[in-house]
C-alpha positions in Angstrom: -1.5 13.0 7.8 -1.5 15.9 5.9 -5.5 16.2 6.2 -6.2 11.9 5.1 -8.2 9.8 7.9 -6.1 6.4 7.9 -7.4 3.1 9.2 -5.5 0.2 9.7 -6.8 -3.5 9.4 -5.3 -7.4 8.3 -6.5 -9.7 6.1 -4.5 -12.9 8.2 -6.9 -14.6 10.8 -5.5 -13.6 13.4 -5.2 -10.3 12.9 -5.6 -7.6 15.7 -8.4 -6.1 13.6 -9.7 -7.5 10.4 -10.3 -6.0 7.3 -14.1 -6.0 7.0 -16.8 -4.5 4.6 -17.2 -1.3 6.5 -13.6 -0.6 6.2 -13.8 -0.8 2.2 -17.1 1.2 2.2 -15.4 3.8 4.2 -12.0 4.3 2.2 -11.2 5.8 -0.9 -8.0 4.4 -1.5 -6.7 0.9 -0.2 -2.9 0.5 0.5 -1.8 -3.1 1.0 1.4 -4.4 1.5 1.9 -7.7 -0.5 0.2 -8.9 -3.6 -2.0 -12.0 -1.5 -3.5 -9.0 0.5 -4.9 -7.4 -2.7 -5.8 -11.2 -4.1 -7.4 -11.7 -0.4 -9.2 -8.4 -0.4 -10.6 -9.3 -3.8 -11.7 -12.8 -3.1 -13.7 -11.6 0.3 -15.2 -7.7 -0.8 -14.6 -8.0 -5.0 -18.0 -6.6 -5.7 -17.1 -3.5 -3.5 -13.7 -2.9 -4.9 -15.6 -2.8 -8.6 -16.0 1.0 -9.9 -14.0 3.5 -7.7 -11.8 1.9 -5.2 -8.3 2.3 -5.8 -6.1 -0.7 -4.5 -2.4 -0.2 -4.3 0.2 -2.7 -3.6 3.1 -0.9 -1.9 5.3 -3.8 -2.2 6.5 -4.4 1.2 6.9 -7.5 2.9 4.8 -8.2 5.5 7.4 -9.1 8.5 8.0 -6.7 10.6 6.5 -6.1 14.2 3.5 -3.5 14.9 5.4 0.0 14.5 8.5 -0.7 13.7 10.4 2.1 12.9 12.1 0.7 9.5 8.7 0.1 8.5 7.2 3.4 9.1 9.9 4.7 6.8 9.1 2.6 4.4 5.3 3.2 4.4 5.8 7.3 4.3 8.0 7.1 1.2 6.2 4.4 -0.9 2.7 6.0 0.1 4.1 9.5 -0.7 4.5 8.4 -4.3 0.7 8.3 -4.3 -0.9 10.6 -2.4 1.0 14.0 -0.1 1.8 13.3 3.2 4.0 15.5 5.3 
């Protein structure tokens, strides 16, 4: 969207794609849905998140299914508060 490259990964053990150090190193900005996701990232990747990495919690309950239309609209709204998207 609008020139931004995006990757998606989960913090749960059963996530289809689990967040890894490569994702953290690649990202300039990290969005999470819930505060527990920030805690998990800090537990696993704490040193990598220090410095210039910005982690933003969107305060969206992680209870939606993949590609849920309602979730997509909520994500667009919340993310657009932080970066320009079209």
